[in-house]
Structures are given as C-alpha cells and as structure tokens.
C-alpha positions in Angstrom: -15.7 24.9 23.9 -13.0 25.5 21.3 -12.5 28.4 18.9 -11.1 27.6 15.5 -9.8 30.2 13.1 -11.6 29.7 9.7 -8.5 30.3 7.5 -6.1 28.0 9.3 -8.4 25.8 11.4 -6.0 26.3 14.3 -7.5 26.4 17.8 -7.3 30.1 19.0 -9.0 29.8 22.3 -10.3 27.1 24.6 -12.2 28.7 27.5 -13.3 32.3 26.6 -15.5 31.8 23.5 -18.0 34.7 24.0 -15.9 37.3 22.2 -15.8 35.1 19.1 -19.6 34.6 18.8 -21.1 36.0 15.6 -17.6 36.6 14.1 -17.4 35.0 10.6 -13.6 34.5 10.9 -14.1 32.0 13.8 -16.0 28.8 14.4 -16.9 27.5 17.9 -17.1 23.8 18.6 -17.3 21.6 21.6 -14.9 19.1 20.0 -11.3 18.9 19.1 -10.6 17.8 15.6 -7.4 16.3 14.2 -8.2 17.5 10.6 -10.9 20.2 11.0 -12.7 21.5 8.0 -15.8 23.8 7.6 -18.7 21.9 6.2 -20.0 23.7 3.1 -23.6 22.9 3.8 -23.9 23.3 7.5 -21.2 25.9 8.1 -20.1 23.9 11.1 -16.7 22.5 11.7 -16.2 18.7 11.3 -13.4 16.1 10.7 -12.2 16.2 7.1 -12.6 13.1 5.0 -9.5 11.3 3.7 -10.1 12.8 0.3 -10.3 16.3 1.8 -7.1 15.7 3.7 -5.3 14.6 0.5 -6.7 17.6 -1.4 -4.9 19.8 1.1 -1.7 18.1 0.1 -1.3 15.6 2.8 -1.0 12.3 1.0 0.9 10.7 3.8 -2.4 9.2 5.0 -2.6 7.0 2.0 -2.1 3.3 2.5 -0.2 0.8 0.3 -2.0 0.5 -2.9 -3.6 3.9 -2.8 -3.1 7.1 -4.7 -4.9 10.4 -5.0 -6.2 11.7 -8.3 -8.9 14.1 -9.4 -10.2 14.5 -5.8 -10.5 10.8 -5.2 -8.5 8.1 -3.4 -8.0 5.2 -5.8 -7.2 1.7 -4.4 -5.1 -0.7 -6.5 -5.3 -4.2 -4.9 -2.3 -6.4 -5.2 -2.9 -9.1 -7.8 -1.7 -12.4 -6.4 -1.1 -13.6 -9.9 1.9 -11.3 -10.1 3.5 -13.8 -7.8 5.9 -11.3 -6.2 8.0 -12.6 -3.3 8.1 -9.1 -1.7 5.3 -7.0 -3.2 5.9 -3.3 -2.6 3.7 -0.3 -3.6 5.5 2.3 -5.6 3.5 5.5 -5.2 5.5 7.3 -7.9 4.5 4.9 -10.7 1.2 3.9 -9.0 1.8 0.2 -9.2 3.0 -2.8 -7.3 6.6 -3.8 -7.9 8.8 -6.7 -6.8 11.1 -5.7 -4.0 12.9 -9.0 -3.7 16.4 -9.2 -5.3 17.1 -11.7 -8.0 19.2 -13.7 -5.5 16.3 -13.8 -3.0 13.9 -14.9 -5.8 16.4 -17.6 -6.9 16.7 -18.9 -3.3 12.9 -18.9 -2.9 12.6 -21.0 -6.2 15.3 -23.4 -5.0 13.4 -24.0 -1.6 10.1 -24.4 -3.3 11.5 -26.8 -5.9 12.9 -28.9 -3.0 9.7 -28.8 -1.0 7.5 -29.7 -4.0 9.9 -32.4 -5.2 9.8 -34.0 -1.7 6.0 -34.0 -1.8 6.0 -35.5 -5.3 8.4 -38.3 -4.2 6.0 -39.1 -1.3 3.1 -39.4 -3.8 5.2 -41.6 -6.2 6.4 -43.9 -3.3 2.7 -44.4 -2.5 2.1 -45.5 -6.0 0.3 -42.4 -7.2 1.3 -39.5 -9.5 0.4 -35.9 -9.0 0.4 -34.0 -12.3 -0.6 -30.8 -10.6 2.5 -30.9 -8.3 4.7 -31.8 -11.3 3.4 -28.8 -13.2 4.1 -26.6 -10.2 7.7 -27.9 -10.1 8.1 -27.4 -13.9 7.0 -23.7 -13.5 9.5 -23.2 -10.6 12.3 -24.9 -12.6 11.6 -22.6 -15.5 11.5 -19.5 -13.3 14.7 -20.6 -11.6 16.4 -21.0 -15.1 15.3 -17.5 -16.2 16.5 -15.9 -12.9 19.8 -17.8 -13.1 20.4 -16.5 -16.7 19.5 -13.0 -15.6 22.0 -13.1 -12.7 24.7 -14.6 -14.9 24.1 -11.9 -17.5 24.3 -9.2 -14.8 27.5 -10.7 -13.5 29.0 -10.7 -17.0 28.2 -7.0 -17.4 30.3 -6.2 -14.3 33.5 -7.5 -15.9 
C-alpha cells in the first residue's frame, strides 16, 4: 500500500499506512501512479488523463500536431496537400511549417523532375503519352522556377 499526500500527490509512505487512515490530507492506494490525481467523484486516487496533465502545466506530453487550449487537447493533422518536404509542427503558432531549406526543396524538385522525365520518356518510347505525368513535371518545373528565383533574390540581398 502507498500513502499519497493530497496536496502534492507525492508518496509519503510505502509500508506503514495505518496512521494515515481517516486523515483527509492523505489517500491510500495499492498502486503507484505516474501522474496521480484525486478523482472528484470517487475521492480515490487514479492516473490523470492527458488533459489533466496539461492543465497542471505539463504540455511536454503533447505529440506533434497537438496543442492544449481551454482544457482540451486539440489535434491538427498534417495536410498532405501542403506538400512539405520536411513537415514540422510549430507549437508556438500551432501549425505545420516547412522545415526544409530552399536549397533542399530545390534539390528535391530537380530529382523529381529527372525521375518523372525518365518515366515519361519510357512511355513515349512505347508509343504512348502520359498527360498525368507531364502535368506532374510541369508543376515541378514551376515550383523549381519559383524556388530558384527566391534563392537568387535572397543571394542578391546579401550583396
């Protein structure tokens, strides 16, 4: 049996629990809890929910894409349509951001253009066309152009 102090939920005693019986400042339990809390309905000690842990100020338990607001944990799933190379959760602004540098994104576009162009050439050599693949290449080429311009503009600002 374990004796928990009600104010701190620290374990006070492990073996000798008799002197704490009927004392409202202590709760006796046969379990050890990582995040103990007194249940408002039963008066017994139990493991705190994730929301209760966050309400105590411990938001380190939140996973990527989660934030705590108004007593609730809110989950923001990453939207694949954002198309980030390295999606990263920014808990301060509560949104997903792109962590990849412009150079990394540029290199990724180059590799994807090459890969898709190779696939398109295989189709064309077979006597077929692939409009879907061509559209994909066109989007990558445009993204590559925009990134290149951004990098060039940034480089010009340095001088």
